[in-house]
N, C-alpha and C positions, 0 to 999 in steps of 0.2 A: 471760594464758591463751592457748592456741594459737588458739582461735576468734577472740578479739579481735585477735590478731596478723594473721590472715588477712584479717579485715575491714579493718584498717588498711592492709594492702598493696593491697587493691582500691581503697580510697579514694585512696591515693597515685597509682595508675595513672590513675584517672579525672581527678584534678587535673592530671596531666601532659598528658593528651590535651586537656583544656580549655585549658591554657596554650599548646599548640601552635597553636591556632586564634585566639589573641588577639594583637593587634598590639603594637608596642613601647610604645605609650602605654597599654596595658591595655584598649583598646576592641576588641571582637570585630569581625573583618572580615566584613561581610555579603556575600552574593551568590556565594560560592565553594562548590563542592562538591569533596570529595576524589575522588569518582568519579561520573560521570554515566552511568547505565545507558542502553542504547539506548531511544529513545522509539518507541512503536508508534502506528500509525495516522496518521502524518504523510503526507498526500497519498497515501493508499493504500499506504504503506510502500514507495514507489518510491525512485528515486535522489535525489529532493529531500529525503527524510526525514532525520532526525537521524543515523541510522546506516544506511549502505548495505551491500549484500552485499560490495562490495570492501573496506569497512572491516572487516567481520567476518572476511574472509579473512586479515587481518593479525594475527589473534589478539587483537584488542582486546575490552574488555568485562569483564575480570576483574582484581581488584586485583593479582594476582601478575604479570600481563603488562604492566601500565601503570606506568611509573616515576613517581616524584615529580618534579614540575616546579615552577619558580618562577613564580607568576602575576604578571602586570604589575599595577601599582598601580591601584586603582579611581579613576576620575574622580568628580567630585562628583555628576554626573547619574546615574552608574551605581549609586549607593547607593539611588536611588529607582526608576529604571526600567532594566530590563535591555536592553542593546543587541542585540536579536535579534528575529526574527520567529518566532512559534509555528509548529511543524511544518516549519521550514526549517533545513537545516544551514547553517553559517556560510558555506561557500563558495558555496552557492546564494543566500544572502542577498546576497552581494557581486555575484553575477551578475545578480540581479533589479534591484538598485539601479543597476548599470551600464547595464542595458537601459533603465531609466527615464531615465537621463541622456542616452542617445542619442536617446530619443524626443523629449525637449525640444530637443536640439540640431538634429535634422532637422526638427522641427515649425517651428522658427524660420525655416528655409529656405523654407517654404511661404508665409510672411507676405507677402513682396514679390511673389510670383507672383500671389496673389489680389488684392493691391492694384493691380497693373498692369492686371488685367482690369477693375477698377472704373474706373481712369483711362481706359482705352481706350473703355469703354462710354459714359462721360460725354462725352468729347471727340468721340466719333463723332456725338453729338447736338448738339454745339455748332457754331456757324458760325465755327470758328477758321480762322486763316490757315494757309498751308502750314507744315509743320514745319521747324524749323531742324535740320540734320543735324550740328551741331557739339556739343562738350561745354559750350560757354559758356552764358550765360544764355539760356533758351529764349525763343522768339519772344513778342511782345507780343500774345498772343491774348486774346480777351475772357475775363473771369472764368468759371470753370466753372459749369455749371448745377447746380441743386439735385439732390441724390440723391433716390431714392424715399423715404428715411427723413427727409429734411429737413436733412441735414448738408451743409456746403459742402466742396468739394474744395480743399485748400489749396495747390495748385501748378498750373502750366500744363503744356501738352502736352509730352511727351518725344519726341525723335526716335528713329529706329531705332538710330543709333550710340550715343545716350545710354543707351537701354535695354540694349544689349549691354554697355556698360561697367559699368552698375550690376549686371547679372547676373554678369559675370565678375570684378568687383572683389573679391568674397569669396574667390575662388580665388587671387588675387594674393598675399594674405597667407597663405592656407592652404598654398600651395606652399612658402613660405619656412621654416616652422617644422616641417616633417615630420622631417627628419633631426636637427636640434637637439632635437626632442621625444624622439627615441629615446635620446639621450645623457642628457637630463635625467631620463627615466624610469629610467635605469640608475644614476644618481648619487643621486637624491633619491626619497623615497617616491612611488611612482606613483599611489597613491590621492589624495594631496594635489594632484598636478599635474592629474589628471583632474577633480577637483572644482573647483579654481580656474579651469580652462579653461571649464567649463560656466557657472559663476556669473558670470564676467567677460563672457562672450558674452551672457548674459541681461541684465546691466546695460546693455551697449551696445545691445541690442535696444530698450530703453526710449527710446533717443535717436534712433532712426530717424525716427519721425514728425516730431519737431522739425527734424531735418536736412532732411527732405523739403520743409518749408516755406521753408527758407533757400535752398538751391541744390543742384542735382544733385551738385556736387563734394563737398558736405558728406555726402551719402548715400554716395558712393563711399568717402570717408575712413572713415566709421563701419564700413562693410562690410569694408574692408580690415583694420581692427582686429579685427573679429569673426573673420575668417579666420585672422589671426595666432594668436589664442588657441585657436581650435578645431583648429588644426593639431596641437596636443599630444594630442588625445583618443585617436586610434587607437594611436600609439606607447605612450601611458601605459596603455592597456587591455592591451596585450601585456605591459607591465611588471607589471601586477597579476597576470596569470595565471602569470607566472614563479614566484611563490610560492604561489599558491592552487590551481592546476589540476594534479591528478594526471595522469600521462601518458595513461592510458586514458579520461580524462574531458575531454581538451582540446577535442575537437570539440564536445561538447554544451555545455560551459561557455562557450566562445568564441562559438558560434552563438547561444546564449541571450542573451548580451550584445549581439552585433551585430544581432540581429533587432530591437532597439530602433530602429535607423535606419529600418527598413521600417515598423515599427509607428508611428513618428513621422509618416511620410507618411500612413498609414491614418487616424490621428486628425487630423493637421494639415490635410489638404486639406478635408475636410468642415467641420471646426471653423472654419478661417479663412474658408471660403466663407460659412458661416452668420453668423459675426460681422461679416464685411464687408457682407453683404446686409441684415442686421437692425439692426446698431448703427452701425458705422463702419469704414472701412478701418484706422483707428488701433487698434481694439479688439484685434485679434489680436497686435499688437506688445506691447501692455501686458500682455495675458493671459500670454503665454509668458515675458515678462520676470519677472513675479512668481512664476510657477511654477518657474522656474529657481532663484530665491533660496530658495524653500521646500524644493526638492529638495536644495540644497547643505547646509542645516542638518541634514537627515536623513542625508545622506551622511557628513558629518563626525562624526555621532554613532555610526553603525553600521558604517562601513567602516574596516578597519585594514590597515596595510601588509602584514603577513604573519600567518599563523595563530598563531604564538607570542606575538604582541602583543595577541591578542584575549582580553579578560578572562573571557569566558563560553564559549569553545569547549570542547567535551567532549574529554576525554583520548583517547577513541577516534578521533574525527575528526582531532585534532592528530597522533596517531601515524600514522594512515593517510596523511595528506598528506605529512608530512615523510619517512617511510620510503619512500614511492613515488617521491618526487623525488630521494632519495639525496643525493649530494654536489654536485649541480649548483647548488644555492643557496649552497654554501659557497665556490665559486670566486670569486676576485676579479673585480669587474665590469670590462668593457672600457672603455678610454679611447680618445681619438682616436689616440694613438700605438700602442696595442696592437690596435686593430681591423684585421683583415686585409682592407684595402680592395682590394688586388690580387686576392685570392681572390674577393671579391664580383664584381669586374669580369670575371673569367674563368670564372665558374661558370654553366653553362647552366641548372641548376635555378633560380638566382636570376633570370635573365632570363625564364624561363617564368612566374614569379610576377609580375614587373613587367609583362609583356605582358598577362597575364590581368587584372591590376588596371586597366590602361589601358582594355582593352576593356569591362570591366564598368562602369568609371566613365563611359565615353562614353554608354552606354545608360541608366545610372541617372540621371545628371544631365540627360539629354535628357527623361526622363519627369518628373523633379521640376520642371524649369523650364518645360517646354513641353507637358506632357500636357493641362493645362487649356486652354491656347490652342488645341491641336489639336482638342479636342472642341467648343470654342466656334466656331472658324472653319470647321471642316469640316462640323459637323452643327448649328450654330447653337443650342447649348444655353445655358441660363442659368448664371450664376456658381455658384449653389448646386448646380445639377445637375452641373456639371463637377467640383465638389468631391467629391460623394458617389460619382459614377461613377468618377472618377479614383482614388479610394481603394480600390476593390474589388480591383484586381490586387495592390496592396501588402498588403491584408488577407490574401489567400491566401498571399502570400509570407511574411508574419509567422508563419503556421502551419507552412509548409514548412521554413523555415530551422532552427528547433530540432529538428524531426522528422528532417530530413536529418542533422543532427549526431549525433543518437542512433543512427540507422541506420548511419552511417559508423563510429562507435565499436564498434557491435555486430559489424559485419563484421570489424573489426580484432581485437577481443578474442577472437572465436571462430575466428580464423585462417582465415576463409573466403577472404579476399582480403588481399594484402599492403597495406601503407600506400601504396605507390606506385600500385598499381592502384586503390585506393579514391579517392585524390585525382584521378587521371586520369578515372575513370569519372564521378564526381560533377561535376567541372568541365566536361569536354567534353560530357557529356550535357546539363547545364543550359544551357550556352551554345548548343549546336546546336539544341535545341528552341525556345529563345527566338528564335533567328534565323529559324527556319521560321515561327513565328507572327507575327513582324514583317513578313514578306513577305505574309502574309494581311491584316494591318492596312493595308499600303500600298495594296492594291487593293479593300478593302471599301467599300461604298457606304452602309452603315447604321450608326447609332450602336450598335445592339445587337450587330451582328457585330464591330465594332471593339472594343467593351468585352470581349466574350468572348475574342477573340483576344489582347488585351492581358493579360487575366486569366490565361489558360493559359500564355502566354509568360513573364510575370514569375514565375508560380508555379514553372515549371521552372527558372528561373534561380536560385531559392532553393537548389537543391541545390549550385550552384557555390560557395556560401559555405563548404561543408564541403570544398571543394577548395583553391583558391588562398589563401583568406583565413586559413586556419589552417596552411598549408604551411610558414610561417616557423618554427613551433615544432617541426616535424619535422626539417628539414634543419639548423637551427642554433638551438637553444633559448637559448643564451647570447647570441646577437646578434639575437633575435627582434624586440625593439623597434626596433633600428636598421634591420633589413631591412624592417620594416613602415613605418618612416618613409621609406625609399628608394622602396619600391614604391608607397606611397600618394602620395608626392610626384610621381612620374611620372604616376600616375593623375589627379592634380590638374590636370595639363596638359590632360587631356581636358575638365575643367570650364572651363578658360580658352578652349578652342577651340569647344566646343559652342555657346555663345550667339552667337559671331561667325558661325559657319557657318550655323546654322539661321535666325538673323535675316536673313541675306542671301538664303538660299534662299526664305524665306517673306515677303520684304519686300513683295510685291504683295498679300498677304493673300488669295490665291485658294485655294479648297479643294484643287485638284489639286496645289498646290505642296508639299503634305505627303507625296506619294508618294515622291519621291527622298529625303526625310528618313529614312523607315523602310527603304528599300532600302539606303541607305548604312549604317544601323545594323546590318542583318543581315549585310552584308559584313564589318563590323568584328568581329562575333562569330564568323563562320566563320574568319577569320584567327586569332583567339584559340584556337579549337578545334584547329587544325592545329599551331600553335606549342607549346601546352601539352602536347598529346598526344605530341609528339616529344621534348621536352626536360625535362619535369617529373620530379621524384623525391620520394619520401617517406622516404628514408634519411638518417641523420645523415652530414653531409659531413666529410671528413677535416680540413678547415681549421677546423671548428667547435669542435674540442677545443682548450683553451688549452695553451700550452707548459708544461712542468713548473715553470719558474721563475715563471709567472704564477699557477698554481693554489696559491698560498701564502696563509696567513692574514696578518693585519696584523703579527704579530710576526716575519715573515720565515722561518717554517718551514712545511713542508707541514701541511695540516690532518689531524689525527689524531682519528678518531671515538672512540678510547678514552682521549683525553686527560682526565686527572683521575680516572680509575678507579683501582682498587686496584693496588699494585705487583705485579710478576710474582713467581711463586714462587721461593724461594731455591734455588740450585743445590745438588745433593747433595755432601756433604763426604766425602773419603776417610777411612776409619777409621785410627786410630793403629796403629803397629806393635806386635807382641807385647812386644818388649823395653821399649818406652816404657810400656806398660800395666802390666807386672810389675816395673818398677824400684822398689826399696825407697827409702824416704826417707833422705836424707843427714843423719845425726845431727851431722855436723861443722858444718853450717850452722845459723843461727838458724831457729827453727821458723816464723817469719813469712816466711822465704824458701825454704820447702821446694819442691823440684822435682817432687814427686809430683803429677801433674795430677789424680789421683783422690782426693786428700784431700777430705773432705767438709766442708760448712758454710761460713759466710761471716761471720767476726767482724771481722778486720782486713784492710784492702786490701793485697795483696801483689803483688809483681812476679814472676810465675811464667812458666815456659816451657811453654806449653800447645800440644800438637800440633794441637788443633782450631783454635787461633788461627792457627798457621802455615799450615794448610790453607786457612783462610778468607781470610787475607791474600793468598794466591796466586790466589784466585778473582777473576774479573773484577768491576769495580765495577758496581753496579746502581743507584746513586743513592740508597741509603738506608743507615741506620746499622745495624751489626751489634750487636744487643742480646743475642744468645745466646752468641756465642763470645768476648765481651769478658772480660778477666782478672777473676777472682773472688777474693775473700778466702779464705784457708785457715785452718781452726781449728787451733790448736796441739795437739800431742800431749799426752795426759793425764799428770800427774806425781804425783797424790795416791796414797799407798800404801794408803789404805783400800779403794779400789775396783779399782785396777789393778796393785798390787804383787804380789809372790809371797806364798805362804802365810806365809813367815817374816817378810815385811815388813809384813804386815797387823797393825794394832793394834786390839784390841777393847776 
């Protein structure tokens, strides 16, 4: 019956659709959606929500506009818990996790600074002999006095030279792995490199208290190893944004991730000061070591190398990211041989980034390593007080950095200012204002005035992160991780010099000895303002585009976005001549070899001369088989007299 036939057809279509969502083993794959519609209400519907306005502008959100994609295979944990944060798009999930990773990394750098204050406080109350100014075994001073909490200090007094070497030893290793980190981030998944760097440094942080009990040289060795692994973090971060950051969101995503370094100081200073005062100087080392391992487990679960490898990313977000990036992720990655080193060394915009990085690193590491000592020696504050007051400037900066990135992208997107002007305005303005407030700090006489001046100065410097720190992605996105390694490596030299210079300037521990420290810091920033303002650029450099022979896929041919699509339409064929079309059949030849190309039917395969075949054979090859113009069989002419003979021939 027709009704039952229609019902059977519907049933067959339903079974086909069900089979398409079933795996090879017959088990339905859980956790995938054929189309994820935009989610509403995520963080107020802002840029961090599942679907942003930029994504909608790419036409996403309808089944007709979103192509079918092959989803990556689900891991075992994905079948039970989805690798995502509610109300956060996947690219902002990566940014938030990267931010937390930097918070742990820079929080660990506060551990030794607070421990040194406790060491100095205890030995100041001891009747110790004069300090040994060498790196060898420290003098045979009397055992340390008991701390207020009843814990013993497990080492003897350090000299100024030893403290300088312990502080700078981290940067010895940090300097070595900057440029190699850029190449590793280009060759291997940047997410894996970033995660392994943080967790390895966390494990090494657990070894610092034991090394302190053994010998200062053991502490220096552990901190060199920490610097070696953490040198991969910044280049790897730029490698992550190569695949995850749409061009008009580079500033906000990068600054959101980088603000973790300042948020780490905000949390690290008061937390380490509190743990040191209440529990023990060892407590902060163990706390951050275990936090790093917990973060690594979360990172490996939720962070993926690129959007196409994320099993739960919405098709709308995936299409927006990949179409906005275009072909730049399809280009072969640079190697040591193909990297334009000579262009790097002759490009003034590259030098502008390097100089700005050095200037920023000088003042940043000065505050991280010596801000607590400044507040304690200049204004005689307690350890816990120095931690909380010292974190206030970095707290404000943590808010300014992502806000500045959003403002920078808004100015570029609305074409209010060019990219070059945005980078110069934010970088020079941030550096210049911080330098002015450093001059105020140099001559202030109250702890309150110094804290406010530091707060405003560091806050303004947060805008500079939207200048030089993301400028690599503007001038050479293909080489961004390598350029970040170069500039950050030169900036690391500031980390090597700052402890030596400041320890020698303040070796007498007098309050007035800190005045030249902040005057020199202001001069460093003023130099950065002048150099970056003259030579910086936000435009793609000519040497940043790969040569044609490099921009090829693995198979040795240029990347074709239409590869695998339907073949091109067939070229039009010329019509046969009138004489060919009207030629009668040749009765002298066998019927199976008739030359009439318009004999109809196809019973026996015959070798015919078809004008369509001749025209088609003369057409250029298109790489596919001609199924229409191929020779066809011809039906023989009728011979029965009953139907086709004359009246006389017909027999009734």
